C-alpha positions as a Python dict, from the first residue, in 0.01 Angstrom:
ca = {
    (1, 'X'): (0, 0, 0),
    (2, 'X'): (-32, 307, 228),
    (3, 'X'): (341, 349, 236),
    (4, 'X'): (363, 333, -154),
    (5, 'X'): (72, 584, -172),
    (6, 'X'): (246, 812, 82),
    (7, 'X'): (575, 778, -107),
    (8, 'X'): (385, 875, -437),
    (9, 'X'): (213, 1156, -262),
    (10, 'X'): (554, 1300, -127),
    (11, 'X'): (746, 1255, -467),
    (12, 'X'): (454, 1424, -658),
    (13, 'X'): (446, 1708, -409),
    (14, 'X'): (823, 1764, -426),
    (15, 'X'): (836, 1746, -807),
    (16, 'X'): (547, 1986, -834),
    (17, 'X'): (716, 2225, -614),
    (18, 'X'): (1038, 2191, -818),
    (19, 'X'): (856, 2269, -1137),
    (20, 'X'): (679, 2568, -971),
    (21, 'X'): (1009, 2690, -844),
    (22, 'X'): (1126, 2714, -1215),
    (23, 'X'): (894, 3013, -1241),
    (24, 'X'): (1032, 3190, -942),
    (25, 'X'): (1385, 3117, -1078),
    (26, 'X'): (1299, 3284, -1397),
    (27, 'X'): (1170, 3593, -1227),
    (28, 'X'): (1464, 3614, -976),
    (29, 'X'): (1728, 3517, -1222),
    (30, 'X'): (1844, 3230, -1004),
    (31, 'X'): (1982, 2899, -1160),
    (32, 'X'): (1689, 2651, -1127),
    (33, 'X'): (1924, 2385, -972),
    (34, 'X'): (1970, 2622, -671),
    (35, 'X'): (1590, 2639, -613),
    (36, 'X'): (1537, 2262, -685),
    (37, 'X'): (1807, 2207, -422),
    (38, 'X'): (1643, 2451, -196),
    (39, 'X'): (1320, 2254, -221),
    (40, 'X'): (1502, 1941, -107),
    (41, 'X'): (1673, 2116, 186),
    (42, 'X'): (1338, 2254, 296),
    (43, 'X'): (1186, 1918, 291),
    (44, 'X'): (1477, 1749, 465),
    (45, 'X'): (1521, 1638, 822),
    (46, 'X'): (1640, 1984, 925),
    (47, 'X'): (1377, 2165, 722),
    (48, 'X'): (1009, 2222, 730),
    (49, 'X'): (920, 1881, 586),
    (50, 'X'): (1137, 1685, 835),
    (51, 'X'): (1185, 1393, 588),
    (52, 'X'): (1480, 1192, 720),
    (53, 'X'): (1728, 1083, 439),
    (54, 'X'): (2088, 988, 462),
    (55, 'X'): (2117, 710, 212),
    (56, 'X'): (2441, 800, 8),
    (57, 'X'): (2418, 490, -182),
    (58, 'X'): (2079, 559, -315),
    (59, 'X'): (2177, 920, -388),
    (60, 'X'): (2472, 796, -583),
    (61, 'X'): (2262, 542, -790),
    (62, 'X'): (1980, 792, -847),
    (63, 'X'): (2236, 1068, -947),
    (64, 'X'): (2421, 840, -1196),
    (65, 'X'): (2094, 763, -1374),
    (66, 'X'): (1976, 1124, -1370),
    (67, 'X'): (2306, 1248, -1500),
    (68, 'X'): (2311, 995, -1775),
    (69, 'X'): (1975, 1116, -1896),
    (70, 'X'): (2072, 1478, -1872),
    (71, 'X'): (2396, 1413, -2068),
    (72, 'X'): (2213, 1218, -2326),
    (73, 'X'): (1962, 1494, -2385),
    (74, 'X'): (2251, 1753, -2394),
    (75, 'X'): (2422, 1540, -2658),
    (76, 'X'): (2109, 1515, -2875),
    (77, 'X'): (2082, 1898, -2880),
    (78, 'X'): (2455, 1954, -2955),
    (79, 'X'): (2505, 2025, -3333),
    (80, 'X'): (2799, 1847, -3489),
    (81, 'X'): (2925, 2179, -3623),
    (82, 'X'): (2971, 2284, -3258),
    (83, 'X'): (3169, 1973, -3166),
    (84, 'X'): (3384, 2017, -3479),
    (85, 'X'): (3446, 2394, -3393),
    (86, 'X'): (3521, 2330, -3018),
    (87, 'X'): (3658, 1984, -2960),
    (88, 'X'): (4023, 2084, -2938),
    (89, 'X'): (3991, 2347, -2668),
    (90, 'X'): (3709, 2151, -2504),
    (91, 'X'): (3938, 1842, -2477),
    (92, 'X'): (4217, 2046, -2327),
    (93, 'X'): (3980, 2191, -2074),
    (94, 'X'): (3842, 1837, -2005),
    (95, 'X'): (4187, 1703, -1925),
    (96, 'X'): (4461, 1963, -1851),
    (97, 'X'): (4206, 2216, -1727),
    (98, 'X'): (4053, 1969, -1491),
    (99, 'X'): (4379, 1846, -1359),
    (100, 'X'): (4516, 2188, -1299),
    (101, 'X'): (4193, 2304, -1132),
    (102, 'X'): (4194, 2002, -899),
    (103, 'X'): (4568, 2037, -812),
    (104, 'X'): (4534, 2409, -715),
    (105, 'X'): (4208, 2384, -533),
    (106, 'X'): (4345, 2057, -358),
    (107, 'X'): (4642, 2253, -226),
    (108, 'X'): (4419, 2520, -93),
    (109, 'X'): (4180, 2279, 71),
    (110, 'X'): (4449, 2092, 246),
    (111, 'X'): (4592, 2418, 383),
    (112, 'X'): (4258, 2562, 492),
    (113, 'X'): (4109, 2261, 637),
    (114, 'X'): (4430, 2121, 796),
    (115, 'X'): (4391, 1793, 603),
    (116, 'X'): (4672, 1565, 475),
    (117, 'X'): (4758, 1648, 115),
    (118, 'X'): (4597, 1342, -31),
    (119, 'X'): (4267, 1429, 112),
    (120, 'X'): (4295, 1791, -1),
    (121, 'X'): (4370, 1664, -351),
    (122, 'X'): (4073, 1430, -337),
    (123, 'X'): (3858, 1729, -256),
    (124, 'X'): (4014, 1922, -551),
    (125, 'X'): (3943, 1624, -784),
    (126, 'X'): (3581, 1603, -686),
    (127, 'X'): (3511, 1968, -754),
    (128, 'X'): (3755, 2000, -1056),
    (129, 'X'): (3502, 1940, -1327),
    (130, 'X'): (3245, 2167, -1478),
    (131, 'X'): (2893, 2030, -1438),
    (132, 'X'): (2705, 1945, -1752),
    (133, 'X'): (2358, 1981, -1587),
    (134, 'X'): (2434, 2316, -1438),
    (135, 'X'): (2582, 2448, -1762),
    (136, 'X'): (2315, 2321, -1983),
    (137, 'X'): (2050, 2468, -1750),
    (138, 'X'): (2208, 2803, -1709),
    (139, 'X'): (2312, 2862, -2078),
    (140, 'X'): (1974, 2763, -2207),
    (141, 'X'): (1781, 2996, -1975),
    (142, 'X'): (2024, 3274, -1971),
    (143, 'X'): (1848, 3487, -2237),
    (144, 'X'): (2192, 3505, -2434),
    (145, 'X'): (2307, 3380, -2762),
    (146, 'X'): (2676, 3322, -2725),
    (147, 'X'): (2931, 3313, -3005),
    (148, 'X'): (2919, 2968, -3162),
    (149, 'X'): (3283, 2852, -3077),
    (150, 'X'): (3266, 2999, -2722),
    (151, 'X'): (2930, 2852, -2629),
    (152, 'X'): (3021, 2522, -2788),
    (153, 'X'): (3350, 2501, -2599),
    (154, 'X'): (3172, 2535, -2264),
    (155, 'X'): (2898, 2299, -2344),
    (156, 'X'): (3130, 2029, -2498),
    (157, 'X'): (3373, 2066, -2196),
    (158, 'X'): (3102, 2023, -1943),
    (159, 'X'): (2971, 1727, -2135),
    (160, 'X'): (3315, 1551, -2169),
    (161, 'X'): (3513, 1628, -1852),
    (162, 'X'): (3351, 1376, -1617),
    (163, 'X'): (3590, 1102, -1697),
    (164, 'X'): (3881, 1308, -1574),
    (165, 'X'): (3692, 1389, -1251),
    (166, 'X'): (3594, 1032, -1205),
    (167, 'X'): (3950, 913, -1267),
    (168, 'X'): (4084, 1159, -1003),
    (169, 'X'): (3799, 1073, -756),
    (170, 'X'): (3836, 697, -797),
    (171, 'X'): (4215, 684, -793),
    (172, 'X'): (4252, 929, -503),
    (173, 'X'): (3964, 773, -302),
    (174, 'X'): (4154, 428, -330),
    (175, 'X'): (4477, 572, -206),
    (176, 'X'): (4308, 748, 76),
    (177, 'X'): (4103, 428, 170),
    (178, 'X'): (4426, 223, 179),
    (179, 'X'): (4358, 30, -136),
    (180, 'X'): (4682, 126, -294),
    (181, 'X'): (4705, 174, -669),
    (182, 'X'): (5025, 147, -871),
    (183, 'X'): (5102, 404, -1129),
    (184, 'X'): (5042, 137, -1401),
    (185, 'X'): (4703, 68, -1273),
    (186, 'X'): (4607, 439, -1266),
    (187, 'X'): (4734, 471, -1617),
    (188, 'X'): (4522, 199, -1727),
    (189, 'X'): (4216, 348, -1543),
    (190, 'X'): (4264, 677, -1723),
    (191, 'X'): (4295, 524, -2063),
    (192, 'X'): (4003, 305, -2007),
    (193, 'X'): (3787, 594, -1893),
    (194, 'X'): (3849, 797, -2216),
    (195, 'X'): (3926, 524, -2469),
    (196, 'X'): (3640, 273, -2383),
    (197, 'X'): (3387, 558, -2313),
    (198, 'X'): (3459, 715, -2652),
    (199, 'X'): (3459, 401, -2849),
    (200, 'X'): (3149, 265, -2686),
    (201, 'X'): (2969, 604, -2719),
    (202, 'X'): (3051, 637, -3091),
    (203, 'X'): (2971, 288, -3158),
    (204, 'X'): (2640, 281, -2980),
    (205, 'X'): (2553, 619, -3131),
    (206, 'X'): (2591, 487, -3482),
    (207, 'X'): (2397, 165, -3398),
    (208, 'X'): (2110, 376, -3245),
    (209, 'X'): (2105, 596, -3552),
    (210, 'X'): (2086, 285, -3781),
    (211, 'X'): (1823, 120, -3562),
    (212, 'X'): (1595, 423, -3512),
    (213, 'X'): (1602, 485, -3890),
    (214, 'X'): (1491, 143, -3981),
    (215, 'X'): (1270, 60, -3696),
    (216, 'X'): (954, 134, -3877),
    (217, 'X'): (749, 167, -3556),
    (218, 'X'): (377, 245, -3580),
    (219, 'X'): (336, 396, -3240),
    (220, 'X'): (519, 738, -3218),
    (221, 'X'): (561, 717, -2853),
    (222, 'X'): (798, 421, -2892),
    (223, 'X'): (1067, 629, -3081),
    (224, 'X'): (1165, 831, -2767),
    (225, 'X'): (1175, 514, -2566),
    (226, 'X'): (1405, 334, -2818),
    (227, 'X'): (1634, 637, -2816),
    (228, 'X'): (1656, 649, -2438),
    (229, 'X'): (1717, 266, -2439),
    (230, 'X'): (2031, 325, -2648),
    (231, 'X'): (2138, 597, -2422),
    (232, 'X'): (2118, 349, -2110),
    (233, 'X'): (2302, 91, -2332),
    (234, 'X'): (2587, 338, -2403),
    (235, 'X'): (2621, 429, -2043),
    (236, 'X'): (2599, 77, -1905),
    (237, 'X'): (2811, -79, -2171),
    (238, 'X'): (3103, 173, -2119),
    (239, 'X'): (3087, 135, -1736),
    (240, 'X'): (3076, -244, -1748),
    (241, 'X'): (3396, -245, -1974),
    (242, 'X'): (3566, -5, -1738),
    (243, 'X'): (3520, 320, -1945),
    (244, 'X'): (3329, 647, -1866),
    (245, 'X'): (2956, 591, -1899),
    (246, 'X'): (2906, 974, -1876),
    (247, 'X'): (3132, 1037, -2186),
    (248, 'X'): (2974, 745, -2367),
    (249, 'X'): (2618, 863, -2314),
    (250, 'X'): (2704, 1217, -2416),
    (251, 'X'): (2879, 1110, -2754),
    (252, 'X'): (2592, 863, -2830),
    (253, 'X'): (2345, 1151, -2801),
    (254, 'X'): (2566, 1364, -3032),
    (255, 'X'): (2586, 1089, -3286),
    (256, 'X'): (2224, 1009, -3284),
    (257, 'X'): (2099, 1368, -3263),
    (258, 'X'): (2303, 1462, -3563),
    (259, 'X'): (2173, 1152, -3774),
    (260, 'X'): (1844, 1117, -3958),
    (261, 'X'): (1635, 1084, -3636),
    (262, 'X'): (1282, 973, -3713),
    (263, 'X'): (1011, 1156, -3517),
    (264, 'X'): (1280, 1404, -3427),
    (265, 'X'): (1071, 1677, -3269),
    (266, 'X'): (861, 1438, -3072),
    (267, 'X'): (1169, 1243, -2953),
    (268, 'X'): (1365, 1549, -2846),
    (269, 'X'): (1051, 1689, -2661),
    (270, 'X'): (1001, 1369, -2462),
    (271, 'X'): (1370, 1331, -2374),
    (272, 'X'): (1401, 1694, -2288),
    (273, 'X'): (1103, 1643, -2047),
    (274, 'X'): (1295, 1328, -1904),
    (275, 'X'): (1605, 1536, -1858),
    (276, 'X'): (1406, 1811, -1669),
    (277, 'X'): (1252, 1541, -1446),
    (278, 'X'): (1594, 1394, -1385),
    (279, 'X'): (1734, 1732, -1300),
    (280, 'X'): (1444, 1806, -1049),
    (281, 'X'): (1464, 1472, -893),
    (282, 'X'): (1836, 1480, -866),
    (283, 'X'): (1865, 1829, -707),
    (284, 'X'): (1574, 1774, -464),
    (285, 'X'): (1735, 1434, -362),
    (286, 'X'): (2067, 1612, -305),
    (287, 'X'): (1890, 1887, -104),
    (288, 'X'): (1729, 1606, 116),
    (289, 'X'): (2080, 1471, 163),
    (290, 'X'): (2229, 1800, 298),
    (291, 'X'): (2225, 1915, 663),
    (292, 'X'): (2213, 2295, 683),
    (293, 'X'): (2368, 2295, 1032),
    (294, 'X'): (2664, 2111, 905),
    (295, 'X'): (2690, 2348, 606),
    (296, 'X'): (2703, 2643, 833),
    (297, 'X'): (2979, 2474, 1040),
    (298, 'X'): (3207, 2445, 731),
    (299, 'X'): (3108, 2781, 574),
    (300, 'X'): (3423, 2991, 667),
    (301, 'X'): (3653, 2728, 524),
    (302, 'X'): (3423, 2634, 229),
    (303, 'X'): (3405, 2998, 131),
    (304, 'X'): (3789, 3036, 118),
    (305, 'X'): (3807, 2719, -86),
    (306, 'X'): (3533, 2832, -325),
    (307, 'X'): (3706, 3173, -374),
    (308, 'X'): (4024, 2988, -460),
    (309, 'X'): (3855, 2769, -702),
    (310, 'X'): (3660, 3045, -874),
    (311, 'X'): (3909, 3325, -887),
    (312, 'X'): (4250, 3143, -894),
    (313, 'X'): (4234, 2778, -994),
    (314, 'X'): (3974, 2786, -1264),
    (315, 'X'): (4116, 3101, -1438),
    (316, 'X'): (4461, 2983, -1439),
    (317, 'X'): (4362, 2632, -1565),
    (318, 'X'): (4144, 2793, -1836),
    (319, 'X'): (4429, 3023, -1952),
    (320, 'X'): (4684, 2737, -1963),
    (321, 'X'): (4440, 2516, -2148),
    (322, 'X'): (4289, 2739, -2430),
    (323, 'X'): (4570, 3003, -2497),
    (324, 'X'): (4709, 2793, -2785),
    (325, 'X'): (4362, 2795, -2955),
    (326, 'X'): (4333, 3180, -3018),
    (327, 'X'): (4093, 3268, -2756),
    (328, 'X'): (4071, 3635, -2661),
    (329, 'X'): (4122, 3759, -2309),
    (330, 'X'): (3738, 3828, -2291),
    (331, 'X'): (3663, 3482, -2402),
    (332, 'X'): (3908, 3324, -2139),
    (333, 'X'): (3742, 3541, -1866),
    (334, 'X'): (3404, 3411, -1965),
    (335, 'X'): (3507, 3045, -1979),
    (336, 'X'): (3667, 3091, -1633),
    (337, 'X'): (3342, 3228, -1490),
    (338, 'X'): (3136, 2964, -1677),
    (339, 'X'): (3298, 2671, -1482),
    (340, 'X'): (2968, 2609, -1275),
    (341, 'X'): (2961, 2319, -1023),
    (342, 'X'): (2653, 2119, -969),
    (343, 'X'): (2531, 1762, -920),
    (344, 'X'): (2849, 1585, -1054),
    (345, 'X'): (3072, 1701, -754),
    (346, 'X'): (2812, 1609, -496),
    (347, 'X'): (2761, 1272, -658),
    (348, 'X'): (3139, 1215, -674),
    (349, 'X'): (3156, 1317, -301),
    (350, 'X'): (2957, 1012, -208),
    (351, 'X'): (3230, 794, -334),
    (352, 'X'): (3478, 858, -33),
    (353, 'X'): (3166, 806, 204),
    (354, 'X'): (3087, 467, 54),
    (355, 'X'): (3458, 367, 55),
    (356, 'X'): (3495, 453, 427),
    (357, 'X'): (3753, 719, 378),
    (358, 'X'): (3840, 892, 709),
    (359, 'X'): (3696, 1250, 710),
    (360, 'X'): (3472, 1179, 415),
    (361, 'X'): (3183, 1336, 583),
    (362, 'X'): (3374, 1666, 624),
    (363, 'X'): (3463, 1641, 248),
    (364, 'X'): (3110, 1595, 147),
    (365, 'X'): (2991, 1892, 349),
    (366, 'X'): (3256, 2119, 215),
    (367, 'X'): (3202, 1998, -145),
    (368, 'X'): (2827, 2077, -101),
    (369, 'X'): (2900, 2424, 20),
    (370, 'X'): (3134, 2496, -268),
    (371, 'X'): (2877, 2381, -521),
    (372, 'X'): (2616, 2614, -356),
    (373, 'X'): (2852, 2909, -371),
    (374, 'X'): (2946, 2831, -730),
    (375, 'X'): (2576, 2791, -840),
    (376, 'X'): (2460, 3105, -664),
    (377, 'X'): (2754, 3330, -756),
    (378, 'X'): (2843, 3210, -1107),
    (379, 'X'): (2505, 3084, -1214),
    (380, 'X'): (2320, 3381, -1112),
    (381, 'X'): (2561, 3628, -1270),
    (382, 'X'): (2663, 3443, -1586),
    (383, 'X'): (2445, 3655, -1816),
    (384, 'X'): (2554, 3978, -1650),
    (385, 'X'): (2922, 3871, -1684),
    (386, 'X'): (2863, 3802, -2051),
    (387, 'X'): (2706, 4135, -2108),
    (388, 'X'): (2980, 4313, -1911),
    (389, 'X'): (3238, 4149, -2139),
    (390, 'X'): (3052, 4238, -2452),
    (391, 'X'): (3003, 3874, -2538),
    (392, 'X'): (2691, 3736, -2711),
    (393, 'X'): (2366, 3906, -2795),
    (394, 'X'): (2017, 3877, -2647),
    (395, 'X'): (1843, 3551, -2743),
    (396, 'X'): (1517, 3596, -2959),
    (397, 'X'): (1206, 3568, -2748),
    (398, 'X'): (1003, 3248, -2809),
    (399, 'X'): (723, 3270, -3082),
    (400, 'X'): (356, 3294, -2961),
    (401, 'X'): (284, 2986, -3176),
    (402, 'X'): (459, 2662, -3268),
    (403, 'X'): (448, 2493, -3604),
    (404, 'X'): (578, 2135, -3611),
    (405, 'X'): (576, 1825, -3845),
    (406, 'X'): (555, 1500, -3653),
    (407, 'X'): (645, 1213, -3904),
    (408, 'X'): (706, 849, -3845),
    (409, 'X'): (902, 822, -4163),
    (410, 'X'): (1185, 1035, -4299),
    (411, 'X'): (1107, 1358, -4457),
    (412, 'X'): (1357, 1545, -4669),
    (413, 'X'): (1284, 1870, -4490),
    (414, 'X'): (1161, 2031, -4187),
    (415, 'X'): (958, 2337, -4056),
    (416, 'X'): (1211, 2586, -3912),
    (417, 'X'): (1130, 2878, -3693),
    (418, 'X'): (1364, 3176, -3773),
    (419, 'X'): (1368, 3506, -3583),
    (420, 'X'): (1450, 3819, -3791),
    (421, 'X'): (1756, 3986, -3626),
    (422, 'X'): (1785, 4362, -3692),
    (423, 'X'): (2114, 4304, -3869),
    (424, 'X'): (1996, 3996, -4071),
    (425, 'X'): (2001, 3988, -4444),
    (426, 'X'): (1638, 3953, -4473),
    (427, 'X'): (1535, 4241, -4243),
    (428, 'X'): (1333, 4493, -4428),
    (429, 'X'): (1309, 4271, -4747),
    (430, 'X'): (983, 4172, -4900),
    (431, 'X'): (933, 3809, -4968),
    (432, 'X'): (929, 3862, -5343),
    (433, 'X'): (1287, 4010, -5326),
    (434, 'X'): (1434, 3726, -5130),
    (435, 'X'): (1464, 3498, -5429),
    (436, 'X'): (1390, 3180, -5227),
    (437, 'X'): (1486, 2863, -5400),
    (438, 'X'): (1251, 2580, -5488),
    (439, 'X'): (1235, 2369, -5166),
    (440, 'X'): (1196, 2669, -4942),
    (441, 'X'): (871, 2846, -4868),
    (442, 'X'): (746, 3084, -4604),
    (443, 'X'): (454, 2922, -4431),
    (444, 'X'): (372, 3172, -4161),
    (445, 'X'): (483, 3501, -4009),
    (446, 'X'): (417, 3579, -3646),
    (447, 'X'): (457, 3949, -3554),
    (448, 'X'): (415, 4005, -3180),
    (449, 'X'): (67, 3852, -3109),
    (450, 'X'): (-61, 3879, -3463),
    (451, 'X'): (-44, 3614, -3744),
    (452, 'X'): (62, 3762, -4075),
    (453, 'X'): (-40, 3563, -4382),
    (454, 'X'): (277, 3568, -4606),
    (455, 'X'): (238, 3740, -4952),
    (456, 'X'): (492, 3858, -5202),
    (457, 'X'): (452, 4209, -5068),
    (458, 'X'): (502, 4108, -4705),
    (459, 'X'): (813, 4279, -4558),
    (460, 'X'): (1002, 4107, -4285),
    (461, 'X'): (1068, 4317, -3985),
    (462, 'X'): (1311, 4262, -3688),
    (463, 'X'): (1162, 4047, -3428),
    (464, 'X'): (943, 3866, -3657),
    (465, 'X'): (913, 3479, -3640),
    (466, 'X'): (921, 3329, -3965),
    (467, 'X'): (809, 2971, -4002),
    (468, 'X'): (950, 2806, -4319),
    (469, 'X'): (928, 2461, -4484),
    (470, 'X'): (1283, 2399, -4595),
    (471, 'X'): (1456, 2106, -4770),
    (472, 'X'): (1717, 1959, -4558),
    (473, 'X'): (2012, 2031, -4773),
    (474, 'X'): (1894, 2394, -4817),
    (475, 'X'): (1870, 2476, -4453),
    (476, 'X'): (2239, 2582, -4397),
    (477, 'X'): (2185, 2843, -4684),
    (478, 'X'): (1862, 2949, -4541),
    (479, 'X'): (2025, 2983, -4195),
    (480, 'X'): (2278, 3251, -4303),
    (481, 'X'): (1977, 3471, -4437),
    (482, 'X'): (1858, 3499, -4079),
    (483, 'X'): (2171, 3472, -3857),
    (484, 'X'): (2386, 3790, -3896),
    (485, 'X'): (2679, 3610, -3764),
    (486, 'X'): (2668, 3302, -3971),
    (487, 'X'): (2938, 3252, -4226),
    (488, 'X'): (2847, 3114, -4583),
    (489, 'X'): (2853, 2736, -4562),
    (490, 'X'): (3051, 2528, -4819),
    (491, 'X'): (2842, 2407, -5110),
    (492, 'X'): (2850, 2022, -5157),
    (493, 'X'): (2961, 1914, -5507),
    (494, 'X'): (2663, 1839, -5731),
    (495, 'X'): (2421, 2014, -5501),
    (496, 'X'): (2129, 2135, -5730),
    (497, 'X'): (1927, 2437, -5636),
    (498, 'X'): (1640, 2551, -5842),
    (499, 'X'): (1505, 2913, -5872),
    (500, 'X'): (1222, 3068, -6079),
    (501, 'X'): (1375, 3192, -6405),
    (502, 'X'): (1293, 3559, -6319),
    (503, 'X'): (1540, 3555, -6041),
    (504, 'X'): (1812, 3815, -6088),
    (505, 'X'): (2188, 3774, -6055),
    (506, 'X'): (2188, 4046, -5789),
    (507, 'X'): (1933, 3825, -5591),
    (508, 'X'): (2150, 3519, -5643),
    (509, 'X'): (2455, 3705, -5525),
    (510, 'X'): (2272, 3815, -5197),
    (511, 'X'): (2130, 3452, -5141),
    (512, 'X'): (2472, 3272, -5186),
    (513, 'X'): (2680, 3534, -5016),
    (514, 'X'): (2892, 3601, -5309),
    (515, 'X'): (3067, 3941, -5293),
    (516, 'X'): (2934, 4136, -5574),
    (517, 'X'): (2744, 4275, -5765),
    (518, 'X'): (2416, 4287, -5588),
    (519, 'X'): (2263, 4546, -5835),
    (520, 'X'): (2258, 4329, -6143),
    (521, 'X'): (1895, 4281, -6303),
    (522, 'X'): (2001, 4016, -6549),
    (523, 'X'): (1782, 3716, -6488),
    (524, 'X'): (1837, 3333, -6517),
    (525, 'X'): (1595, 3334, -6803),
    (526, 'X'): (1821, 3576, -6994),
    (527, 'X'): (2121, 3357, -6933),
    (528, 'X'): (1940, 3044, -7055),
    (529, 'X'): (1826, 3235, -7363),
    (530, 'X'): (2199, 3327, -7428),
    (531, 'X'): (2283, 2950, -7370),
    (532, 'X'): (2531, 3055, -7083),
    (533, 'X'): (2658, 2716, -6942),
    (534, 'X'): (2844, 2852, -6626),
    (535, 'X'): (2756, 3107, -6361),
    (536, 'X'): (3053, 3125, -6135),
    (537, 'X'): (3081, 2816, -5938),
    (538, 'X'): (2740, 2675, -6091),
    (539, 'X'): (2637, 2507, -6412),
    (540, 'X'): (2311, 2639, -6545),
    (541, 'X'): (2031, 2427, -6703),
    (542, 'X'): (1666, 2424, -6745),
    (543, 'X'): (1473, 2318, -6411),
    (544, 'X'): (1229, 2042, -6337),
    (545, 'X'): (938, 2262, -6421),
    (546, 'X'): (912, 2515, -6714),
    (547, 'X'): (932, 2826, -6489),
    (548, 'X'): (1238, 2703, -6302),
    (549, 'X'): (1624, 2704, -6373),
    (550, 'X'): (1859, 2482, -6208),
    (551, 'X'): (2208, 2573, -6070),
    (552, 'X'): (2437, 2275, -5996),
    (553, 'X'): (2761, 2313, -5802),
    (554, 'X'): (3018, 2229, -6065),
    (555, 'X'): (3396, 2173, -6031),
    (556, 'X'): (3556, 2504, -6036),
    (557, 'X'): (3848, 2421, -6250),
    (558, 'X'): (3647, 2274, -6518),
    (559, 'X'): (3407, 2568, -6518),
    (560, 'X'): (3702, 2820, -6526),
    (561, 'X'): (3889, 2627, -6807),
    (562, 'X'): (3576, 2595, -7020),
    (563, 'X'): (3505, 2967, -7000),
    (564, 'X'): (3869, 3052, -7072),
    (565, 'X'): (3845, 2837, -7388),
    (566, 'X'): (3527, 3006, -7492),
    (567, 'X'): (3701, 3337, -7462),
    (568, 'X'): (3983, 3233, -7663),
    (569, 'X'): (3784, 3080, -7936),
    (570, 'X'): (3520, 3355, -7964),
    (571, 'X'): (3651, 3710, -7960),
    (572, 'X'): (3299, 3845, -7958),
    (573, 'X'): (3176, 3643, -7661),
    (574, 'X'): (3028, 3839, -7372),
    (575, 'X'): (3273, 3925, -7112),
    (576, 'X'): (3303, 3739, -6785),
    (577, 'X'): (3284, 3903, -6438),
    (578, 'X'): (3584, 4123, -6350),
    (579, 'X'): (3842, 3983, -6098),
    (580, 'X'): (3739, 4022, -5733),
    (581, 'X'): (3996, 4303, -5695),
    (582, 'X'): (3821, 4496, -5962),
    (583, 'X'): (3495, 4474, -5765),
    (584, 'X'): (3666, 4623, -5462),
    (585, 'X'): (3673, 4296, -5285),
    (586, 'X'): (3969, 4147, -5115),
    (587, 'X'): (4060, 3813, -5277),
    (588, 'X'): (4012, 3605, -4958),
    (589, 'X'): (3675, 3751, -4901),
    (590, 'X'): (3563, 3659, -5269),
    (591, 'X'): (3571, 3289, -5244),
    (592, 'X'): (3332, 3157, -4976),
    (593, 'X'): (3328, 2819, -5141),
    (594, 'X'): (3709, 2788, -5203),
    (595, 'X'): (4001, 2981, -5342),
    (596, 'X'): (3960, 3156, -5677),
    (597, 'X'): (3584, 3094, -5742),
    (598, 'X'): (3466, 3360, -5964),
    (599, 'X'): (3146, 3546, -5877),
    (600, 'X'): (2835, 3513, -6095),
    (601, 'X'): (2814, 3692, -6419),
    (602, 'X'): (2697, 4053, -6382),
    (603, 'X'): (2603, 4154, -6728),
}
């Protein structure tokens, strides 16, 4: 019992120090992973704590579980739209990019350290991948909002490139240890890592989404437990079948997070806490595993290898991987600098040690030193590099209050916290001028430290936090009002949106992002009185309440044909909108929902 109590005391003290160091990290601008690792090094056998620890097997096991939870949480918070926008360049970086980075770094390592080429390539394979824990941590604490495609590419790459690094490490470790692998067996290993990992991850993700939706649990605390259980199933199932558990758990998180997740906010909060705890425990443990005296001994060679990795291998690999996808030079430069190293390379560096590879201790120390250099140099300066390149914009400060809906059953909506950007469409607008649809309502406005009770005359100012109750299918439309960089989303066929009858055509143009005219004062009530069946891409009908009118997305061809027939049969019929060119709008800009969609009637 005393040993257990002493262990609990030690673990609690180290975790508390790790949490406290996050405050220091925020003030100094240091990545938290560096300070977590610093806490472990200070507590280690050569530090102030004097805790002896050199159990590489335990470190490997704890690191694997911790990384699985971190990747699962990262997947849960990755929007499907980001994956769709970035999966091609991210896949190229995860395969070709990792292989090129490993090869170039391995050549440098073999030359600098005087090692056989095979051992140099093994070191290159270990440090070739971008670390998910490091990237998620730095990006989400950077204070920057990156362009969607660029940020998504970096995050999806970091979450999906572990199979390639694991394939290279396992294959080269086997060769270095004398357990020869044929070319065929390595090919099978590669296919299993990606194929089985992806299949199990997607399958378990769908099963998890189905099970969580239908579980009907009465205790809200069980939903995060159930979700975490499926994450462990995804990792373990893929690994048992020979696939990549890291890829599987990340994909399972993406599928589950983008489904109808019951008790969503509570589940995400609990699993985010689990990911933070995993990150703290992982980096403190890795810090305990290090020996500062050995790191100093390899510092000159490690610094040269780190410089080659950061300034030569990674940039060349990124350029070769993403040039076909239309990334600019600035984007390539940022992706190159964003290739942070972290827990994954150090965890992989334990594989040669456990396999008894000659010189594995030297490889481990060099990898550890390279990771420290990468985390310090790249992690510390990532925000500054983004600003220097003119990429991204400052992230909105967190609101002073939180408004959340915790439900154990599905709700067809959510409470969304929007921040009014200076260039947002709602900036300077009063609430009565926004023409919000039925199913979206402003609940609360927080301005600095003050709570503003919303009224029709309330004008939204830049920096305001606006809490809105929004129906699920309307949220993409609401998002574009507050995000100055958002494109108008496609409207699903038969989507019905209701507005009060006094809403003007000009307000509808602004809300839906149609090109013109925003000045029209004609109302939906006027159109209903004239028995106008079509308004651009919508069919108009009375709403569910007497004061509402319903706009339903209608087939474009049918609407256009019917309008043409009406014009031909009735010479006195009211004229339709002029062509986009007549409104001073380029044709490709006039059809956010598809080619040739007419704008709303403007009479």
